[in-house]
C-alpha positions as CSV (number, residue, x, y, z in Angstrom):
1,M,0.1,-16.7,15.8
2,T,1.9,-19.9,14.1
3,A,5.0,-19.5,11.6
4,A,6.9,-21.7,9.4
5,D,9.8,-22.5,7.3
6,P,10.8,-20.1,4.7
7,T,9.2,-19.4,1.4
8,P,9.8,-17.0,-1.5
9,T,7.5,-14.7,0.4
10,G,9.6,-15.0,3.7
11,R,9.1,-17.0,6.6
12,S,5.2,-17.6,7.0
13,I,3.3,-15.8,9.6
14,T,-0.6,-16.4,10.6
15,L,-2.4,-14.4,12.7
16,E,-6.0,-15.0,13.6
17,A,-8.8,-14.1,16.4
18,E,-12.2,-13.6,17.1
19,G,-12.9,-15.5,13.3
20,V,-10.1,-12.8,11.5
21,R,-6.9,-14.2,9.7
22,A,-4.3,-13.0,8.7
23,E,-1.7,-14.5,6.1
24,L,1.6,-12.9,6.1
25,G,5.1,-13.1,4.6
26,T,8.4,-11.3,5.8
27,V,10.1,-10.5,2.7
28,A,8.5,-6.8,1.9
29,A,6.1,-7.3,5.0
30,V,3.8,-8.6,2.7
31,L,-0.1,-9.2,3.4
32,R,-0.5,-12.3,1.7
33,G,-4.4,-12.7,2.5
34,L,-6.9,-11.7,4.9
35,T,-10.6,-13.1,5.7
36,V,-13.2,-11.5,7.7
37,H,-16.0,-14.5,9.2
38,G,-15.0,-16.6,6.3
39,I,-15.0,-13.8,3.9
40,A,-11.9,-13.3,1.9
41,V,-11.3,-9.1,1.7
42,T,-7.6,-9.1,0.0
43,E,-6.7,-11.1,-2.8
44,P,-5.5,-14.2,-1.2
45,L,-1.5,-15.0,-2.6
46,P,0.4,-17.9,-2.3
47,A,3.4,-18.3,-0.2
48,D,5.2,-20.4,-2.8
49,S,5.8,-17.3,-5.3
50,T,6.8,-13.7,-5.7
51,P,3.6,-11.2,-5.1
52,P,2.3,-10.9,-8.8
53,M,1.8,-6.7,-9.6
54,A,3.3,-6.0,-5.8
55,A,0.0,-7.7,-4.3
56,G,0.4,-6.8,-0.4
57,I,3.7,-5.4,0.3
58,V,4.8,-2.4,2.2
59,L,6.5,0.4,0.1
60,A,8.8,2.7,2.0
61,P,10.9,5.1,1.9
62,W,8.9,6.2,-0.6
63,P,5.4,4.9,-2.8
64,N,4.8,4.9,-6.2
65,R,7.8,6.5,-8.5
66,V,10.9,8.7,-8.7
67,R,11.1,10.1,-11.9
68,D,14.6,9.1,-13.7
69,A,15.2,7.5,-10.0
70,A,17.0,10.9,-9.6
71,W,16.8,13.5,-7.1
72,T,17.9,16.5,-5.4
73,L,19.5,16.6,-2.2
74,D,21.2,20.1,-0.6
75,G,21.8,21.1,-4.4
76,D,23.2,17.5,-5.2
77,R,21.7,14.7,-7.3
78,Q,21.1,11.6,-5.9
79,Q,20.8,8.8,-8.2
80,L,19.1,6.0,-7.5
81,D,18.5,2.5,-8.5
82,I,16.4,2.0,-11.5
83,T,13.9,-0.3,-11.0
84,E,10.7,0.2,-13.0
85,V,13.3,-0.6,-16.2
86,S,10.9,-0.2,-18.8
87,R,9.6,3.4,-17.6
88,S,13.7,4.1,-16.1
89,N,12.3,4.9,-12.5
90,A,12.7,3.8,-9.4
91,I,9.8,2.7,-7.8
92,H,8.1,1.6,-5.0
93,G,10.9,2.1,-2.1
94,L,14.2,0.7,-0.8
95,L,12.6,-2.4,0.8
96,R,10.3,-5.0,-2.3
97,N,12.8,-7.3,-1.7
98,T,14.0,-7.5,1.9
99,D,13.6,-9.8,4.6
100,Y,12.1,-8.3,7.6
101,E,12.5,-9.4,11.0
102,V,10.0,-10.0,14.1
103,R,10.8,-7.7,16.5
104,A,7.2,-8.7,18.5
105,Q,4.4,-11.0,17.8
106,S,1.3,-12.5,19.7
107,P,-1.8,-14.7,18.6
108,D,-3.3,-11.3,17.0
109,A,-0.5,-9.1,16.4
110,V,3.1,-8.8,14.5
111,T,5.5,-6.0,14.2
112,L,7.8,-6.7,11.5
113,G,11.0,-3.9,11.0
114,A,13.6,-3.5,8.4
115,L,16.5,-0.9,8.4
116,I,16.7,1.0,5.4
117,P,20.8,1.4,5.1
118,S,22.8,3.9,3.1
119,Q,22.9,3.3,-0.7
120,H,22.9,4.3,-4.1
121,G,20.6,7.7,-4.3
122,W,20.3,7.5,-0.4
123,P,22.6,8.8,2.0
124,F,20.5,8.1,5.2
125,L,20.0,5.1,7.9
126,L,16.6,4.4,8.4
127,D,14.9,2.0,11.2
128,T,11.3,1.2,9.7
129,W,8.3,-1.0,11.2
130,V,4.9,-2.3,10.7
131,R,2.3,-3.5,13.1
132,Y,-0.1,-5.7,11.7
133,E,-3.2,-6.3,14.4
134,L,-6.3,-7.7,14.2
135,R,-9.6,-6.1,15.1
136,P,-12.8,-7.5,15.4
137,D,-14.0,-6.4,11.5
138,G,-10.4,-6.4,10.1
139,L,-6.9,-5.6,10.6
140,A,-5.1,-2.3,11.8
141,V,-1.7,-1.8,9.9
142,T,0.3,1.0,11.9
143,H,3.7,2.1,9.8
144,G,6.8,3.9,11.8
145,V,10.2,4.8,11.0
146,A,13.0,6.4,13.2
147,N,16.1,8.3,11.9
148,H,19.2,7.1,12.8
149,S,21.0,9.5,10.3
150,G,23.0,12.5,11.6
151,R,21.1,14.7,9.1
152,P,17.3,15.5,8.7
153,A,16.1,12.8,6.1
154,P,13.0,12.3,4.0
155,H,10.0,9.5,4.5
156,A,6.8,8.3,2.9
157,V,5.3,4.7,2.9
158,G,2.6,3.2,1.4
159,A,1.1,-0.4,1.0
160,H,-0.3,-2.3,-2.0
161,P,-3.3,-4.6,-0.9
162,Y,-5.7,-5.9,-3.8
163,F,-8.9,-6.4,-2.4
164,R,-12.0,-8.6,-2.9
165,I,-15.3,-9.9,-1.1
166,G,-15.4,-13.3,-0.8
167,A,-16.6,-15.0,-4.1
168,T,-17.9,-11.8,-5.6
169,P,-16.6,-11.0,-9.3
170,V,-14.5,-7.9,-8.8
171,E,-16.3,-6.4,-11.9
172,Q,-19.6,-6.6,-9.8
173,L,-18.1,-4.3,-7.4
174,R,-18.7,-0.6,-7.0
175,L,-15.8,1.7,-6.1
176,T,-16.0,4.5,-4.1
177,V,-13.0,7.0,-3.7
178,S,-13.6,9.9,-1.3
179,A,-10.7,12.0,-2.9
180,S,-11.0,15.7,-4.1
181,T,-8.0,15.8,-6.3
182,Y,-6.4,13.1,-9.2
183,Y,-2.8,13.4,-10.8
184,E,-2.6,13.7,-14.2
185,V,0.8,11.8,-15.2
186,D,3.0,10.9,-18.7
187,D,3.2,7.6,-20.4
188,R,5.6,6.8,-18.1
189,M,3.3,7.2,-14.9
190,N,5.4,9.9,-13.8
191,P,2.9,13.3,-11.9
192,L,2.3,16.1,-14.2
193,A,-0.5,18.3,-12.4
194,E,-3.2,18.0,-10.2
195,H,-6.8,19.0,-11.0
196,P,-9.6,18.9,-8.8
197,V,-11.8,15.7,-9.6
198,E,-15.0,17.5,-9.5
199,G,-16.8,17.4,-13.5
200,T,-14.3,14.6,-14.5
201,A,-14.4,10.9,-14.7
202,Y,-11.8,10.7,-11.5
203,D,-14.9,11.8,-9.4
204,L,-15.2,8.5,-7.5
205,R,-17.3,9.7,-4.6
206,A,-20.8,8.7,-5.0
207,G,-19.4,5.4,-6.8
208,V,-18.8,3.8,-9.8
209,P,-18.7,0.0,-11.1
210,L,-15.4,-1.2,-11.3
211,A,-16.3,-2.7,-14.9
212,D,-16.1,0.6,-15.9
213,L,-13.2,1.7,-14.7
214,A,-9.7,1.7,-16.1
215,L,-7.4,3.1,-13.7
216,D,-3.6,3.6,-12.3
217,T,-4.0,6.9,-10.9
218,P,-3.0,9.1,-8.1
219,F,-5.7,10.8,-5.8
220,G,-5.0,13.3,-3.3
221,G,-7.2,15.3,-1.0
222,V,-8.2,12.2,0.8
223,A,-9.6,13.0,4.2
224,P,-9.3,11.0,7.4
225,G,-11.7,8.2,7.6
226,I,-13.1,6.0,4.9
227,A,-10.4,6.6,2.4
228,A,-12.3,4.1,-0.7
229,Q,-14.8,1.6,-0.2
230,L,-16.2,-1.6,-2.1
231,T,-19.5,-2.6,-2.1
232,A,-20.9,-5.9,-3.6
233,P,-24.6,-6.1,-4.8
234,D,-26.1,-7.7,-1.7
235,G,-24.5,-4.5,0.3
236,A,-21.8,-6.0,1.7
237,R,-18.7,-3.9,1.5
238,V,-14.7,-3.3,2.6
239,E,-13.8,0.2,3.8
240,L,-10.1,1.2,3.5
241,L,-9.3,3.6,6.9
242,H,-7.0,6.4,6.7
243,D,-5.4,8.1,9.8
244,A,-4.9,11.7,9.2
245,D,-1.2,11.7,7.5
246,W,-2.6,9.5,4.4
247,R,-3.7,12.0,2.4
248,Y,-3.0,10.4,-0.9
249,L,-4.6,6.9,-2.6
250,Q,-3.5,5.2,-5.6
251,V,-6.0,3.1,-7.9
252,F,-4.8,0.4,-10.0
253,T,-7.5,-1.7,-11.8
254,A,-5.4,-4.7,-12.8
255,R,-7.0,-6.7,-15.9
256,E,-4.7,-9.5,-16.1
257,F,-4.3,-10.4,-12.1
258,P,-2.9,-13.5,-12.0
259,R,-5.2,-16.4,-10.0
260,P,-5.1,-20.2,-10.0
261,A,-8.7,-20.0,-12.3
262,G,-7.1,-18.0,-14.6
263,R,-6.5,-13.9,-15.3
264,G,-8.8,-11.5,-14.1
265,L,-9.6,-8.1,-13.2
266,A,-8.3,-7.2,-9.7
267,V,-8.4,-3.8,-7.6
268,A,-5.5,-2.2,-5.5
269,L,-6.5,0.9,-3.3
270,E,-2.7,1.8,-2.3
271,P,-2.9,3.9,1.1
272,M,-0.1,6.5,0.7
273,T,1.4,9.3,3.0
274,A,2.6,10.9,-0.3
275,A,2.3,11.9,-4.1
276,P,4.1,10.0,-6.8
277,D,7.3,11.4,-7.1
278,A,7.9,13.4,-3.7
279,L,11.3,13.3,-3.4
280,N,11.3,15.4,-6.2
281,S,7.9,17.5,-5.2
282,G,7.9,17.2,-2.0
283,D,4.4,16.6,-2.3
284,G,3.5,14.8,1.1
285,L,6.8,14.2,2.1
286,R,7.9,14.0,5.4
287,W,11.3,15.6,6.9
288,L,12.5,13.8,9.9
289,G,15.0,15.0,12.3
290,S,18.3,13.5,13.5
291,G,16.9,10.9,16.2
292,E,13.3,11.8,15.5
293,R,10.6,9.1,15.2
294,W,7.2,9.0,13.7
295,E,4.3,6.4,13.4
296,G,0.9,6.3,11.6
297,G,-1.5,3.8,10.2
298,W,-4.7,2.7,7.6
299,A,-7.1,-0.5,8.6
300,V,-9.5,-2.5,6.4
301,R,-13.0,-2.9,7.8
302,Y,-15.7,-5.5,6.8
303,V,-18.9,-4.5,6.8
304,P,-21.5,-7.6,6.0
305,G,-24.3,-6.7,3.9
306,P,-28.5,-6.5,5.4
307,R,-29.9,-9.6,6.5
């Protein structure tokens, strides 16, 4: 592992072993790039600018949105800071601008940690961490949390990687999502209802060309194993693998994702342990007792096409 001077994404960290390379930054514990035997499987992000469209960052202690940046705890309204101003929501947790500390490191793994102190709308103290570990075919990511509050605390976590398969244009990839439900959302992207995907345009279980999709959609009913995969015309594929606690996935097809060659289509596949607005709905939200810890994770696997 190598580390360099600070940048807008924090201290740069490189993990490399057996042909797999991960580029990381300590701000928001961002995954800036992942290559497997020279094939880029995530959108590469520069170190010298803020990640566009939340690319690669960790989302804690909730992923996605909190409606009106408000929720209720024991009958009392909790008012978070509004961080999605255009929609009057709180988005992607409390750590997206936080510089994590390096707690453990080796050539093929690193653990980054950050405290979430008590603040507006959040009367708790959580210690959080994320471990990135190379595997021969990709990357394993383990998230953890410990509740240091004197009371039970809610928690959910997610991540925001954008995936690709080498130089293959994203429009040529086929997306498969192993989800049994999707969430209908309003014009502020807050959930209204959960519906079965069966018989709808949101049923992606058989695979759909990305060129045909325009999504910023939460999915539920994701079983452990392969939550989603992208497949290239030559049969190569990138798989997003979920542990048992990761039953939700946000799919976002960004049509104006910035790249050095110009803006274009990119796809975020966002593993989540809870649904959008879980602080209000409780859907997938985990409550940790005082002193309680939790860990769970997801992984990325690259599978070459047939030779």
